[in-house]
C-alpha positions as CSV (number, residue, x, y, z in Angstrom):
1,X,56.4,144.8,115.3
2,X,56.4,146.7,112.5
3,X,59.0,144.8,111.1
4,X,57.7,141.3,111.4
5,X,54.6,142.6,109.3
6,X,55.8,143.8,106.4
7,X,57.7,140.7,106.0
8,X,54.6,138.5,105.8
9,X,53.5,140.6,103.0
10,X,56.7,141.0,101.2
11,X,56.3,137.2,101.6
12,X,52.7,136.6,100.6
13,X,53.8,139.0,97.4
14,X,56.2,137.4,96.0
15,X,54.5,133.8,95.4
16,X,52.6,134.5,92.4
17,X,55.7,134.7,89.1
18,X,54.7,135.4,85.8
19,X,52.3,133.5,84.8
20,X,54.3,132.0,81.9
21,X,57.0,130.9,84.1
22,X,54.5,128.3,85.4
23,X,52.6,126.9,82.3
24,X,56.4,126.6,80.6
25,X,56.3,123.0,81.6
26,X,53.2,122.3,80.3
27,X,53.5,124.4,76.9
28,X,57.4,122.1,76.7
29,X,55.4,118.6,77.4
30,X,52.8,119.6,74.8
31,X,55.9,120.2,72.1
32,X,58.0,117.6,73.2
33,X,54.9,115.0,72.5
34,X,54.3,116.6,69.4
35,X,57.3,116.3,67.6
36,X,57.8,113.0,69.2
37,X,54.5,111.0,69.0
38,X,51.7,113.2,67.2
39,X,54.0,113.8,64.0
40,X,55.5,110.6,63.4
41,X,52.1,108.8,63.3
42,X,50.4,111.8,61.4
43,X,53.5,111.1,58.7
44,X,52.9,107.2,58.7
45,X,49.1,107.8,57.8
46,X,49.9,110.1,55.3
47,X,52.4,107.5,53.7
48,X,49.7,104.9,54.1
49,X,46.8,106.6,52.6
50,X,49.5,107.1,49.3
51,X,49.8,103.3,49.6
52,X,46.4,102.5,49.5
53,X,45.4,104.7,46.9
54,X,48.4,103.8,44.7
55,X,47.6,99.9,44.8
56,X,46.7,98.2,41.1
57,X,45.6,95.2,39.7
58,X,48.9,92.3,40.0
59,X,50.5,93.7,43.6
60,X,51.1,91.5,45.9
61,X,50.1,92.7,49.2
62,X,49.7,91.5,53.0
63,X,46.6,92.6,55.1
64,X,46.3,93.5,58.4
65,X,45.9,90.2,59.2
66,X,48.6,88.8,57.8
67,X,47.3,87.5,54.5
68,X,49.4,87.1,51.9
69,X,47.1,87.8,48.3
70,X,47.6,88.8,45.1
71,X,45.4,92.0,44.4
72,X,42.8,91.0,41.2
73,X,40.5,93.6,41.1
74,X,40.6,97.1,42.4
75,X,37.2,99.1,43.6
76,X,36.4,102.7,45.5
77,X,36.5,101.1,48.6
78,X,37.0,97.7,48.7
79,X,40.0,95.4,46.8
80,X,39.5,91.9,45.1
81,X,42.6,89.7,46.4
82,X,43.3,86.0,45.4
83,X,44.6,83.9,48.5
84,X,45.1,80.9,47.0
85,X,44.2,79.3,43.2
86,X,40.3,80.2,42.5
87,X,40.0,81.7,45.8
88,X,39.1,85.4,45.7
89,X,38.2,87.5,49.0
90,X,36.9,91.0,48.9
91,X,39.0,93.3,51.7
92,X,38.5,97.0,52.5
93,X,41.8,99.0,51.0
94,X,42.4,100.6,54.3
95,X,42.9,97.1,55.2
96,X,45.9,96.1,53.5
97,X,49.0,97.0,55.1
98,X,51.6,96.6,52.9
99,X,52.9,96.2,49.3
100,X,55.1,93.5,48.2
101,X,57.5,93.6,45.9
102,X,56.4,91.2,42.6
103,X,57.4,87.3,43.0
104,X,56.8,87.3,46.7
105,X,54.0,84.6,47.1
106,X,55.7,82.3,44.4
107,X,59.1,82.4,47.0
108,X,56.9,82.2,50.0
109,X,56.1,78.7,50.1
């Protein structure tokens, strides 16, 4: 009977394991998410912020809504863009999706 009881104690004690090994899969998942999702998103945000800060009058841009326009005036928070002859809109700077090469508006017709 002593033999059965001692083996039961041995089995109960071996289930704990190393706490680091129990959290290792969670740590690995976080590292993978960081390098595949979080870091590239931060890089895109940094590039977009630099692009928006570099906008000048005369640049041709596309807004997040898909409007093709030419920048006429640049303010701190807002940008005035001309979408057609005599039609000027004021949009927020961060809604500019990309800056296009010069002459894109003429070739878009």
